[in-house]
All heavy atoms as a GROMACS GRO file, in nm:
protein
  561
    1MET      N    1   2.482  -2.177  -1.984
    1MET     CA    2   2.559  -2.119  -2.091
    1MET      C    3   2.663  -2.024  -2.027
    1MET      O    4   2.626  -1.942  -1.938
    1MET     CB    5   2.470  -2.044  -2.191
    1MET     CG    6   2.539  -1.982  -2.305
    1MET     SD    7   2.440  -1.903  -2.429
    1MET     CE    8   2.286  -1.991  -2.421
    2ARG      N    9   2.784  -2.020  -2.073
    2ARG     CA   10   2.888  -1.938  -2.020
    2ARG      C   11   2.955  -1.856  -2.128
    2ARG      O   12   2.995  -1.911  -2.230
    2ARG     CB   13   2.991  -2.020  -1.944
    2ARG     CG   14   3.105  -1.947  -1.883
    2ARG     CD   15   3.178  -2.035  -1.778
    2ARG     NE   16   3.301  -1.981  -1.723
    2ARG     CZ   17   3.323  -1.858  -1.683
    2ARG    NH1   18   3.239  -1.764  -1.690
    2ARG    NH2   19   3.444  -1.823  -1.630
    3ILE      N   20   2.967  -1.728  -2.108
    3ILE     CA   21   3.029  -1.642  -2.200
    3ILE      C   22   3.182  -1.660  -2.185
    3ILE      O   23   3.236  -1.669  -2.071
    3ILE     CB   24   2.999  -1.497  -2.167
    3ILE    CG1   25   2.845  -1.471  -2.185
    3ILE    CG2   26   3.077  -1.399  -2.255
    3ILE    CD1   27   2.804  -1.334  -2.133
    4PRO      N   28   3.256  -1.682  -2.301
    4PRO     CA   29   3.399  -1.700  -2.293
    4PRO      C   30   3.464  -1.586  -2.226
    4PRO      O   31   3.421  -1.471  -2.235
    4PRO     CB   32   3.440  -1.713  -2.435
    4PRO     CG   33   3.318  -1.747  -2.512
    4PRO     CD   34   3.205  -1.692  -2.442
    5ASP      N   35   3.573  -1.610  -2.155
    5ASP     CA   36   3.643  -1.510  -2.077
    5ASP      C   37   3.685  -1.392  -2.164
    5ASP      O   38   3.677  -1.276  -2.120
    5ASP     CB   39   3.768  -1.572  -2.010
    5ASP     CG   40   3.733  -1.663  -1.900
    5ASP    OD1   41   3.614  -1.655  -1.838
    5ASP    OD2   42   3.813  -1.747  -1.859
    6HIS      N   43   3.729  -1.420  -2.287
    6HIS     CA   44   3.784  -1.305  -2.372
    6HIS      C   45   3.666  -1.215  -2.411
    6HIS      O   46   3.700  -1.100  -2.458
    6HIS     CB   47   3.859  -1.357  -2.491
    6HIS     CG   48   3.779  -1.421  -2.604
    6HIS    ND1   49   3.724  -1.546  -2.586
    6HIS    CD2   50   3.738  -1.370  -2.717
    6HIS    CE1   51   3.652  -1.576  -2.694
    6HIS    NE2   52   3.658  -1.468  -2.776
    7LEU      N   53   3.548  -1.256  -2.398
    7LEU     CA   54   3.429  -1.173  -2.430
    7LEU      C   55   3.367  -1.121  -2.305
    7LEU      O   56   3.283  -1.022  -2.302
    7LEU     CB   57   3.330  -1.252  -2.504
    7LEU     CG   58   3.370  -1.302  -2.644
    7LEU    CD1   59   3.258  -1.388  -2.709
    7LEU    CD2   60   3.413  -1.189  -2.735
    8ALA      N   61   3.396  -1.175  -2.187
    8ALA     CA   62   3.341  -1.132  -2.062
    8ALA      C   63   3.418  -1.013  -2.001
    8ALA      O   64   3.359  -0.931  -1.934
    8ALA     CB   65   3.330  -1.248  -1.966
    9THR      N   66   3.550  -1.009  -2.023
    9THR     CA   67   3.631  -0.906  -1.964
    9THR      C   68   3.713  -0.847  -2.078
    9THR      O   69   3.789  -0.920  -2.147
    9THR     CB   70   3.718  -0.963  -1.857
    9THR    OG1   71   3.632  -1.020  -1.764
    9THR    CG2   72   3.801  -0.853  -1.789
   10TYR      N   73   3.713  -0.713  -2.093
   10TYR     CA   74   3.796  -0.648  -2.192
   10TYR      C   75   3.938  -0.648  -2.154
   10TYR      O   76   3.971  -0.600  -2.049
   10TYR     CB   77   3.745  -0.503  -2.217
   10TYR     CG   78   3.829  -0.434  -2.319
   10TYR    CD1   79   3.812  -0.459  -2.457
   10TYR    CD2   80   3.919  -0.335  -2.286
   10TYR    CE1   81   3.886  -0.391  -2.552
   10TYR    CE2   82   3.998  -0.272  -2.375
   10TYR     CZ   83   3.981  -0.299  -2.513
   10TYR     OH   84   4.054  -0.228  -2.611
   11GLN      N   85   4.022  -0.696  -2.249
   11GLN     CA   86   4.168  -0.688  -2.228
   11GLN      C   87   4.228  -0.634  -2.359
   11GLN      O   88   4.225  -0.697  -2.462
   11GLN     CB   89   4.224  -0.823  -2.198
   11GLN     CG   90   4.176  -0.886  -2.070
   11GLN     CD   91   4.227  -1.029  -2.051
   11GLN    OE1   92   4.255  -1.101  -2.139
   11GLN    NE2   93   4.241  -1.064  -1.922
   12GLU      N   94   4.275  -0.505  -2.349
   12GLU     CA   95   4.319  -0.438  -2.462
   12GLU      C   96   4.428  -0.514  -2.544
   12GLU      O   97   4.422  -0.521  -2.667
   12GLU     CB   98   4.382  -0.299  -2.425
   12GLU     CG   99   4.413  -0.217  -2.541
   12GLU     CD  100   4.457  -0.076  -2.498
   12GLU    OE1  101   4.364   0.001  -2.459
   12GLU    OE2  102   4.570  -0.042  -2.500
   13GLU      N  103   4.515  -0.590  -2.475
   13GLU     CA  104   4.619  -0.660  -2.545
   13GLU      C  105   4.565  -0.775  -2.637
   13GLU      O  106   4.624  -0.812  -2.732
   13GLU     CB  107   4.726  -0.713  -2.451
   13GLU     CG  108   4.673  -0.816  -2.350
   13GLU     CD  109   4.610  -0.752  -2.228
   13GLU    OE1  110   4.597  -0.636  -2.215
   13GLU    OE2  111   4.571  -0.836  -2.136
   14HIS      N  112   4.445  -0.821  -2.608
   14HIS     CA  113   4.384  -0.924  -2.692
   14HIS      C  114   4.322  -0.863  -2.816
   14HIS      O  115   4.325  -0.923  -2.920
   14HIS     CB  116   4.270  -0.991  -2.608
   14HIS     CG  117   4.205  -1.093  -2.692
   14HIS    ND1  118   4.244  -1.224  -2.712
   14HIS    CD2  119   4.081  -1.092  -2.762
   14HIS    CE1  120   4.163  -1.289  -2.790
   14HIS    NE2  121   4.064  -1.206  -2.822
   15TRP      N  122   4.265  -0.736  -2.806
   15TRP     CA  123   4.194  -0.679  -2.912
   15TRP      C  124   4.272  -0.590  -3.008
   15TRP      O  125   4.241  -0.568  -3.118
   15TRP     CB  126   4.067  -0.602  -2.859
   15TRP     CG  127   3.977  -0.710  -2.798
   15TRP    CD1  128   3.966  -0.740  -2.669
   15TRP    CD2  129   3.895  -0.807  -2.865
   15TRP    NE1  130   3.877  -0.838  -2.644
   15TRP    CE2  131   3.829  -0.887  -2.770
   15TRP    CE3  132   3.869  -0.823  -3.001
   15TRP    CZ2  133   3.746  -0.986  -2.801
   15TRP    CZ3  134   3.783  -0.925  -3.033
   15TRP    CH2  135   3.718  -1.006  -2.935
   16MET      N  136   4.384  -0.531  -2.956
   16MET     CA  137   4.464  -0.440  -3.038
   16MET      C  138   4.519  -0.510  -3.167
   16MET      O  139   4.514  -0.446  -3.273
   16MET     CB  140   4.581  -0.382  -2.963
   16MET     CG  141   4.533  -0.277  -2.860
   16MET     SD  142   4.449  -0.137  -2.933
   16MET     CE  143   4.583  -0.046  -3.012
   17PRO      N  144   4.554  -0.634  -3.168
   17PRO     CA  145   4.601  -0.694  -3.292
   17PRO      C  146   4.489  -0.710  -3.398
   17PRO      O  147   4.520  -0.728  -3.517
   17PRO     CB  148   4.640  -0.838  -3.247
   17PRO     CG  149   4.681  -0.820  -3.102
   17PRO     CD  150   4.581  -0.722  -3.054
   18HIS      N  151   4.360  -0.694  -3.359
   18HIS     CA  152   4.255  -0.701  -3.450
   18HIS      C  153   4.224  -0.564  -3.520
   18HIS      O  154   4.145  -0.558  -3.614
   18HIS     CB  155   4.122  -0.749  -3.384
   18HIS     CG  156   4.138  -0.883  -3.320
   18HIS    ND1  157   4.118  -1.001  -3.402
   18HIS    CD2  158   4.169  -0.926  -3.203
   18HIS    CE1  159   4.136  -1.103  -3.318
   18HIS    NE2  160   4.172  -1.065  -3.202
   19VAL      N  161   4.287  -0.460  -3.469
   19VAL     CA  162   4.265  -0.326  -3.527
   19VAL      C  163   4.337  -0.307  -3.655
   19VAL      O  164   4.458  -0.344  -3.670
   19VAL     CB  165   4.314  -0.221  -3.429
   19VAL    CG1  166   4.305  -0.081  -3.485
   19VAL    CG2  167   4.231  -0.223  -3.300
   20GLU      N  168   4.264  -0.260  -3.757
   20GLU     CA  169   4.326  -0.245  -3.887
   20GLU      C  170   4.432  -0.133  -3.891
   20GLU      O  171   4.421  -0.034  -3.816
   20GLU     CB  172   4.209  -0.200  -3.989
   20GLU     CG  173   4.101  -0.298  -3.999
   20GLU     CD  174   3.985  -0.277  -3.892
   20GLU    OE1  175   4.004  -0.199  -3.803
   20GLU    OE2  176   3.884  -0.341  -3.920
   21PRO      N  177   4.534  -0.148  -3.976
   21PRO     CA  178   4.639  -0.044  -3.979
   21PRO      C  179   4.577   0.088  -4.023
   21PRO      O  180   4.490   0.094  -4.102
   21PRO     CB  181   4.735  -0.098  -4.092
   21PRO     CG  182   4.706  -0.238  -4.099
   21PRO     CD  183   4.559  -0.256  -4.062
   22GLY      N  184   4.634   0.194  -3.972
   22GLY     CA  185   4.592   0.330  -4.015
   22GLY      C  186   4.472   0.387  -3.940
   22GLY      O  187   4.430   0.499  -3.969
   23ILE      N  188   4.420   0.313  -3.846
   23ILE     CA  189   4.306   0.358  -3.774
   23ILE      C  190   4.350   0.473  -3.679
   23ILE      O  191   4.448   0.465  -3.609
   23ILE     CB  192   4.238   0.247  -3.685
   23ILE    CG1  193   4.179   0.139  -3.775
   23ILE    CG2  194   4.138   0.303  -3.592
   23ILE    CD1  195   4.060   0.186  -3.851
   24ARG      N  196   4.274   0.583  -3.678
   24ARG     CA  197   4.317   0.705  -3.606
   24ARG      C  198   4.305   0.686  -3.454
   24ARG      O  199   4.393   0.738  -3.378
   24ARG     CB  200   4.219   0.816  -3.654
   24ARG     CG  201   4.272   0.950  -3.609
   24ARG     CD  202   4.187   1.054  -3.678
   24ARG     NE  203   4.282   1.140  -3.749
   24ARG     CZ  204   4.240   1.243  -3.815
   24ARG    NH1  205   4.121   1.277  -3.829
   24ARG    NH2  206   4.338   1.320  -3.872
   25LEU      N  207   4.207   0.618  -3.406
   25LEU     CA  208   4.188   0.592  -3.264
   25LEU      C  209   4.184   0.437  -3.234
   25LEU      O  210   4.080   0.386  -3.220
   25LEU     CB  211   4.062   0.661  -3.209
   25LEU     CG  212   4.054   0.811  -3.225
   25LEU    CD1  213   3.915   0.858  -3.197
   25LEU    CD2  214   4.152   0.881  -3.138
   26PRO      N  215   4.307   0.382  -3.232
   26PRO     CA  216   4.309   0.235  -3.224
   26PRO      C  217   4.252   0.171  -3.103
   26PRO      O  218   4.185   0.066  -3.101
   26PRO     CB  219   4.454   0.205  -3.236
   26PRO     CG  220   4.535   0.327  -3.204
   26PRO     CD  221   4.444   0.443  -3.244
   27THR      N  222   4.262   0.242  -2.987
   27THR     CA  223   4.207   0.190  -2.855
   27THR      C  224   4.049   0.188  -2.869
   27THR      O  225   3.986   0.099  -2.816
   27THR     CB  226   4.250   0.264  -2.736
   27THR    OG1  227   4.223   0.396  -2.746
   27THR    CG2  228   4.392   0.238  -2.712
   28LEU      N  229   3.996   0.291  -2.927
   28LEU     CA  230   3.849   0.293  -2.950
   28LEU      C  231   3.803   0.180  -3.045
   28LEU      O  232   3.704   0.120  -3.024
   28LEU     CB  233   3.806   0.432  -3.004
   28LEU     CG  234   3.655   0.454  -3.017
   28LEU    CD1  235   3.586   0.436  -2.883
   28LEU    CD2  236   3.632   0.597  -3.071
   29ARG      N  237   3.886   0.163  -3.152
   29ARG     CA  238   3.846   0.060  -3.246
   29ARG      C  239   3.863  -0.080  -3.185
   29ARG      O  240   3.780  -0.173  -3.215
   29ARG     CB  241   3.943   0.066  -3.372
   29ARG     CG  242   3.913  -0.029  -3.478
   29ARG     CD  243   3.780  -0.008  -3.544
   29ARG     NE  244   3.762  -0.102  -3.653
   29ARG     CZ  245   3.653  -0.156  -3.698
   29ARG    NH1  246   3.541  -0.117  -3.632
   29ARG    NH2  247   3.651  -0.238  -3.795
   30ALA      N  248   3.958  -0.098  -3.098
   30ALA     CA  249   3.971  -0.222  -3.032
   30ALA      C  250   3.856  -0.254  -2.944
   30ALA      O  251   3.801  -0.367  -2.944
   30ALA     CB  252   4.101  -0.226  -2.941
   31ARG      N  253   3.803  -0.156  -2.876
   31ARG     CA  254   3.682  -0.167  -2.797
   31ARG      C  255   3.561  -0.202  -2.881
   31ARG      O  256   3.472  -0.280  -2.843
   31ARG     CB  257   3.652  -0.043  -2.714
   31ARG     CG  258   3.737  -0.037  -2.590
   31ARG     CD  259   3.651   0.000  -2.474
   31ARG     NE  260   3.732   0.000  -2.351
   31ARG     CZ  261   3.706  -0.084  -2.255
   31ARG    NH1  262   3.606  -0.172  -2.255
   31ARG    NH2  263   3.786  -0.075  -2.146
   32GLU      N  264   3.557  -0.138  -3.001
   32GLU     CA  265   3.448  -0.166  -3.090
   32GLU      C  266   3.453  -0.315  -3.141
   32GLU      O  267   3.354  -0.380  -3.157
   32GLU     CB  268   3.458  -0.070  -3.212
   32GLU     CG  269   3.343  -0.085  -3.312
   32GLU     CD  270   3.345   0.002  -3.431
   32GLU    OE1  271   3.437   0.094  -3.431
   32GLU    OE2  272   3.265  -0.009  -3.520
   33LYS      N  273   3.578  -0.358  -3.170
   33LYS     CA  274   3.595  -0.499  -3.208
   33LYS      C  275   3.542  -0.594  -3.101
   33LYS      O  276   3.484  -0.695  -3.130
   33LYS     CB  277   3.744  -0.528  -3.246
   33LYS     CG  278   3.789  -0.455  -3.368
   33LYS     CD  279   3.743  -0.531  -3.492
   33LYS     CE  280   3.809  -0.483  -3.612
   33LYS     NZ  281   3.773  -0.559  -3.730
   34TYR      N  282   3.576  -0.560  -2.976
   34TYR     CA  283   3.530  -0.638  -2.861
   34TYR      C  284   3.382  -0.648  -2.854
   34TYR      O  285   3.325  -0.756  -2.844
   34TYR     CB  286   3.593  -0.572  -2.739
   34TYR     CG  287   3.538  -0.620  -2.606
   34TYR    CD1  288   3.568  -0.755  -2.563
   34TYR    CD2  289   3.472  -0.538  -2.517
   34TYR    CE1  290   3.518  -0.795  -2.437
   34TYR    CE2  291   3.426  -0.580  -2.388
   34TYR     CZ  292   3.449  -0.711  -2.355
   34TYR     OH  293   3.412  -0.753  -2.232
   35ARG      N  294   3.319  -0.537  -2.868
   35ARG     CA  295   3.172  -0.523  -2.868
   35ARG      C  296   3.109  -0.604  -2.988
   35ARG      O  297   3.013  -0.677  -2.968
   35ARG     CB  298   3.124  -0.378  -2.871
   35ARG     CG  299   2.981  -0.355  -2.870
   35ARG     CD  300   2.922  -0.365  -2.729
   35ARG     NE  301   2.785  -0.337  -2.735
   35ARG     CZ  302   2.715  -0.260  -2.644
   35ARG    NH1  303   2.789  -0.206  -2.544
   35ARG    NH2  304   2.596  -0.231  -2.657
   36GLN      N  305   3.169  -0.588  -3.098
   36GLN     CA  306   3.122  -0.664  -3.215
   36GLN      C  307   3.132  -0.819  -3.193
   36GLN      O  308   3.041  -0.892  -3.231
   36GLN     CB  309   3.189  -0.624  -3.342
   36GLN     CG  310   3.159  -0.486  -3.390
   36GLN     CD  311   3.242  -0.436  -3.502
   36GLN    OE1  312   3.356  -0.496  -3.530
   36GLN    NE2  313   3.207  -0.334  -3.571
   37ALA      N  314   3.241  -0.857  -3.135
   37ALA     CA  315   3.265  -1.003  -3.106
   37ALA      C  316   3.156  -1.049  -3.008
   37ALA      O  317   3.107  -1.161  -3.018
   37ALA     CB  318   3.409  -1.027  -3.064
   38GLN      N  319   3.131  -0.971  -2.904
   38GLN     CA  320   3.028  -1.005  -2.809
   38GLN      C  321   2.888  -1.024  -2.884
   38GLN      O  322   2.820  -1.120  -2.856
   38GLN     CB  323   3.010  -0.901  -2.700
   38GLN     CG  324   3.124  -0.887  -2.601
   38GLN     CD  325   3.099  -0.778  -2.501
   38GLN    OE1  326   3.055  -0.670  -2.534
   38GLN    NE2  327   3.142  -0.804  -2.375
   39ASP      N  328   2.855  -0.932  -2.964
   39ASP     CA  329   2.730  -0.935  -3.034
   39ASP      C  330   2.724  -1.060  -3.132
   39ASP      O  331   2.628  -1.122  -3.141
   39ASP     CB  332   2.707  -0.806  -3.122
   39ASP     CG  333   2.676  -0.687  -3.032
   39ASP    OD1  334   2.637  -0.708  -2.914
   39ASP    OD2  335   2.689  -0.578  -3.081
   40GLN      N  336   2.838  -1.091  -3.194
   40GLN     CA  337   2.838  -1.206  -3.288
   40GLN      C  338   2.818  -1.334  -3.197
   40GLN      O  339   2.741  -1.422  -3.238
   40GLN     CB  340   2.968  -1.214  -3.358
   40GLN     CG  341   2.983  -1.335  -3.448
   40GLN     CD  342   3.109  -1.339  -3.525
   40GLN    OE1  343   3.194  -1.253  -3.517
   40GLN    NE2  344   3.136  -1.450  -3.593
   41TRP      N  345   2.885  -1.340  -3.091
   41TRP     CA  346   2.869  -1.465  -3.004
   41TRP      C  347   2.729  -1.475  -2.950
   41TRP      O  348   2.674  -1.585  -2.956
   41TRP     CB  349   2.967  -1.459  -2.884
   41TRP     CG  350   2.963  -1.575  -2.796
   41TRP    CD1  351   3.048  -1.690  -2.812
   41TRP    CD2  352   2.878  -1.598  -2.684
   41TRP    NE1  353   3.012  -1.778  -2.709
   41TRP    CE2  354   2.902  -1.727  -2.635
   41TRP    CE3  355   2.780  -1.530  -2.622
   41TRP    CZ2  356   2.844  -1.782  -2.524
   41TRP    CZ3  357   2.719  -1.578  -2.514
   41TRP    CH2  358   2.743  -1.703  -2.456
   42ALA      N  359   2.676  -1.362  -2.913
   42ALA     CA  360   2.536  -1.361  -2.862
   42ALA      C  361   2.442  -1.407  -2.968
   42ALA      O  362   2.353  -1.492  -2.945
   42ALA     CB  363   2.495  -1.219  -2.813
   43GLY      N  364   2.452  -1.360  -3.088
   43GLY     CA  365   2.370  -1.396  -3.203
   43GLY      C  366   2.382  -1.543  -3.233
   43GLY      O  367   2.281  -1.610  -3.265
   44GLU      N  368   2.501  -1.601  -3.229
   44GLU     CA  369   2.524  -1.739  -3.252
   44GLU      C  370   2.457  -1.827  -3.148
   44GLU      O  371   2.426  -1.944  -3.177
   44GLU     CB  372   2.674  -1.775  -3.258
   44GLU     CG  373   2.744  -1.715  -3.380
   44GLU     CD  374   2.897  -1.721  -3.374
   44GLU    OE1  375   2.952  -1.775  -3.262
   44GLU    OE2  376   2.964  -1.680  -3.467
   45HIS      N  377   2.430  -1.770  -3.027
   45HIS     CA  378   2.366  -1.842  -2.919
   45HIS      C  379   2.223  -1.800  -2.904
   45HIS      O  380   2.162  -1.832  -2.790
   45HIS     CB  381   2.449  -1.829  -2.794
   45HIS     CG  382   2.584  -1.898  -2.803
   45HIS    ND1  383   2.690  -1.843  -2.864
   45HIS    CD2  384   2.620  -2.021  -2.771
   45HIS    CE1  385   2.794  -1.930  -2.861
   45HIS    NE2  386   2.750  -2.040  -2.802
   46GLY      N  387   2.165  -1.729  -2.994
   46GLY     CA  388   2.024  -1.690  -2.985
   46GLY      C  389   1.996  -1.585  -2.879
   46GLY      O  390   1.876  -1.582  -2.836
   47LEU      N  391   2.085  -1.502  -2.846
   47LEU     CA  392   2.070  -1.401  -2.751
   47LEU      C  393   2.069  -1.260  -2.813
   47LEU      O  394   2.146  -1.239  -2.907
   47LEU     CB  395   2.182  -1.400  -2.643
   47LEU     CG  396   2.196  -1.532  -2.562
   47LEU    CD1  397   2.322  -1.517  -2.481
   47LEU    CD2  398   2.077  -1.570  -2.482
   48ASP      N  399   1.985  -1.172  -2.764
   48ASP     CA  400   1.997  -1.031  -2.808
   48ASP      C  401   2.096  -0.965  -2.710
   48ASP      O  402   2.141  -1.023  -2.609
   48ASP     CB  403   1.863  -0.960  -2.822
   48ASP     CG  404   1.788  -0.944  -2.685
   48ASP    OD1  405   1.854  -0.950  -2.581
   48ASP    OD2  406   1.665  -0.933  -2.694
   49ARG      N  407   2.117  -0.831  -2.736
   49ARG     CA  408   2.216  -0.758  -2.647
   49ARG      C  409   2.171  -0.755  -2.501
   49ARG      O  410   2.252  -0.773  -2.410
   49ARG     CB  411   2.238  -0.617  -2.701
   49ARG     CG  412   2.345  -0.542  -2.634
   49ARG     CD  413   2.480  -0.601  -2.673
   49ARG     NE  414   2.587  -0.560  -2.580
   49ARG     CZ  415   2.709  -0.602  -2.585
   49ARG    NH1  416   2.745  -0.674  -2.687
   49ARG    NH2  417   2.799  -0.562  -2.497
   50THR      N  418   2.046  -0.736  -2.478
   50THR     CA  419   1.993  -0.728  -2.340
   50THR      C  420   2.009  -0.868  -2.267
   50THR      O  421   2.056  -0.865  -2.153
   50THR     CB  422   1.842  -0.694  -2.346
   50THR    OG1  423   1.834  -0.563  -2.410
   50THR    CG2  424   1.788  -0.682  -2.203
   51GLN      N  425   1.980  -0.969  -2.337
   51GLN     CA  426   2.003  -1.104  -2.273
   51GLN      C  427   2.148  -1.128  -2.253
   51GLN      O  428   2.185  -1.188  -2.146
   51GLN     CB  429   1.942  -1.213  -2.366
   51GLN     CG  430   1.794  -1.207  -2.380
   51GLN     CD  431   1.743  -1.290  -2.495
   51GLN    OE1  432   1.803  -1.292  -2.605
   51GLN    NE2  433   1.635  -1.361  -2.471
   52PHE      N  434   2.232  -1.092  -2.347
   52PHE     CA  435   2.380  -1.105  -2.329
   52PHE      C  436   2.424  -1.027  -2.201
   52PHE      O  437   2.503  -1.084  -2.120
   52PHE     CB  438   2.454  -1.055  -2.452
   52PHE     CG  439   2.602  -1.065  -2.434
   52PHE    CD1  440   2.668  -1.189  -2.470
   52PHE    CD2  441   2.675  -0.954  -2.391
   52PHE    CE1  442   2.810  -1.197  -2.450
   52PHE    CE2  443   2.815  -0.966  -2.373
   52PHE     CZ  444   2.879  -1.082  -2.402
   53GLU      N  445   2.380  -0.901  -2.196
   53GLU     CA  446   2.421  -0.820  -2.072
   53GLU      C  447   2.375  -0.884  -1.943
   53GLU      O  448   2.445  -0.880  -1.844
   53GLU     CB  449   2.370  -0.677  -2.091
   53GLU     CG  450   2.434  -0.604  -2.202
   53GLU     CD  451   2.575  -0.557  -2.177
   53GLU    OE1  452   2.622  -0.565  -2.057
   53GLU    OE2  453   2.650  -0.528  -2.273
   54ARG      N  454   2.256  -0.936  -1.944
   54ARG     CA  455   2.197  -1.006  -1.827
   54ARG      C  456   2.288  -1.123  -1.789
   54ARG      O  457   2.323  -1.141  -1.671
   54ARG     CB  458   2.057  -1.044  -1.847
   54ARG     CG  459   1.989  -1.092  -1.721
   54ARG     CD  460   1.834  -1.127  -1.745
   54ARG     NE  461   1.769  -1.010  -1.803
   54ARG     CZ  462   1.704  -1.015  -1.912
   54ARG    NH1  463   1.701  -1.127  -1.990
   54ARG    NH2  464   1.638  -0.911  -1.967
   55LEU      N  465   2.318  -1.213  -1.888
   55LEU     CA  466   2.398  -1.326  -1.858
   55LEU      C  467   2.539  -1.280  -1.817
   55LEU      O  468   2.596  -1.343  -1.719
   55LEU     CB  469   2.410  -1.407  -1.988
   55LEU     CG  470   2.496  -1.535  -1.983
   55LEU    CD1  471   2.443  -1.632  -1.880
   55LEU    CD2  472   2.501  -1.603  -2.126
   56LEU      N  473   2.591  -1.180  -1.872
   56LEU     CA  474   2.723  -1.132  -1.834
   56LEU      C  475   2.723  -1.082  -1.690
   56LEU      O  476   2.812  -1.112  -1.610
   56LEU     CB  477   2.771  -1.018  -1.929
   56LEU     CG  478   2.905  -0.959  -1.900
   56LEU    CD1  479   3.015  -1.065  -1.909
   56LEU    CD2  480   2.930  -0.842  -1.997
   57GLY      N  481   2.620  -1.009  -1.652
   57GLY     CA  482   2.601  -0.961  -1.511
   57GLY      C  483   2.594  -1.085  -1.417
   57GLY      O  484   2.659  -1.078  -1.306
   58GLU      N  485   2.517  -1.183  -1.454
   58GLU     CA  486   2.508  -1.300  -1.366
   58GLU      C  487   2.640  -1.371  -1.355
   58GLU      O  488   2.673  -1.420  -1.248
   58GLU     CB  489   2.401  -1.399  -1.424
   58GLU     CG  490   2.264  -1.343  -1.418
   58GLU     CD  491   2.161  -1.430  -1.491
   58GLU    OE1  492   2.204  -1.536  -1.545
   58GLU    OE2  493   2.043  -1.385  -1.508
   59GLN      N  494   2.706  -1.384  -1.468
   59GLN     CA  495   2.839  -1.452  -1.467
   59GLN      C  496   2.942  -1.376  -1.379
   59GLN      O  497   3.013  -1.436  -1.304
   59GLN     CB  498   2.891  -1.459  -1.612
   59GLN     CG  499   3.008  -1.546  -1.636
   59GLN     CD  500   3.033  -1.578  -1.774
   59GLN    OE1  501   2.943  -1.615  -1.853
   59GLN    NE2  502   3.157  -1.554  -1.820
   60ARG      N  503   2.941  -1.240  -1.390
   60ARG     CA  504   3.034  -1.164  -1.309
   60ARG      C  505   3.000  -1.174  -1.168
   60ARG      O  506   3.087  -1.176  -1.071
   60ARG     CB  507   3.033  -1.020  -1.351
   60ARG     CG  508   3.101  -1.004  -1.489
   60ARG     CD  509   3.096  -0.857  -1.538
   60ARG     NE  510   3.183  -0.845  -1.654
   60ARG     CZ  511   3.169  -0.738  -1.737
   60ARG    NH1  512   3.081  -0.639  -1.710
   60ARG    NH2  513   3.241  -0.730  -1.846
   61LYS      N  514   2.869  -1.177  -1.132
   61LYS     CA  515   2.824  -1.186  -0.990
   61LYS      C  516   2.870  -1.317  -0.933
   61LYS      O  517   2.922  -1.323  -0.818
   61LYS     CB  518   2.678  -1.168  -0.986
   61LYS     CG  519   2.625  -1.164  -0.844
   61LYS     CD  520   2.471  -1.140  -0.848
   61LYS     CE  521   2.414  -1.148  -0.705
   61LYS     NZ  522   2.271  -1.130  -0.702
   62THR      N  523   2.855  -1.424  -1.010
   62THR     CA  524   2.896  -1.557  -0.968
   62THR      C  525   3.045  -1.558  -0.951
   62THR      O  526   3.091  -1.618  -0.848
   62THR     CB  527   2.849  -1.664  -1.068
   62THR    OG1  528   2.709  -1.653  -1.078
   62THR    CG2  529   2.891  -1.798  -1.024
   63ALA      N  530   3.117  -1.506  -1.034
   63ALA     CA  531   3.262  -1.509  -1.032
   63ALA      C  532   3.315  -1.432  -0.910
   63ALA      O  533   3.401  -1.474  -0.840
   63ALA     CB  534   3.330  -1.452  -1.155
   64SER      N  535   3.243  -1.315  -0.882
   64SER     CA  536   3.298  -1.234  -0.760
   64SER      C  537   3.254  -1.304  -0.630
   64SER      O  538   3.327  -1.283  -0.533
   64SER     CB  539   3.239  -1.099  -0.772
   64SER     OG  540   3.097  -1.092  -0.750
   65SER      N  541   3.150  -1.380  -0.631
   65SER     CA  542   3.107  -1.443  -0.509
   65SER      C  543   3.194  -1.567  -0.478
   65SER      O  544   3.204  -1.610  -0.359
   65SER     CB  545   2.962  -1.480  -0.510
   65SER     OG  546   2.938  -1.577  -0.607
   66THR      N  547   3.262  -1.623  -0.574
   66THR     CA  548   3.346  -1.739  -0.564
   66THR      C  549   3.489  -1.695  -0.528
   66THR      O  550   3.570  -1.782  -0.494
   66THR     CB  551   3.348  -1.830  -0.678
   66THR    OG1  552   3.391  -1.761  -0.797
   66THR    CG2  553   3.208  -1.888  -0.700
   67ASN      N  554   3.520  -1.570  -0.544
   67ASN     CA  555   3.657  -1.519  -0.508
   67ASN      C  556   3.673  -1.477  -0.372
   67ASN      O  557   3.620  -1.451  -0.288
   67ASN     CB  558   3.697  -1.409  -0.607
   67ASN     CG  559   3.725  -1.463  -0.750
   67ASN    OD1  560   3.741  -1.582  -0.769
   67ASN    ND2  561   3.708  -1.378  -0.844
   0.00000   0.00000   0.00000
């Protein structure tokens, strides 16, 4: 199983359009949206947060060893 790139690495430009108008700290809300999307994806794949983080760590380690 592979975590999609947009959930594996935070990119502010991807998440800012998801921030509701009038939010006082939009960058913080964008990060929250990112985290919520990660949790949703994990839940859809039967993973809890700990399992998701473990898979993410393995995926990042694999990616860095191939570069």
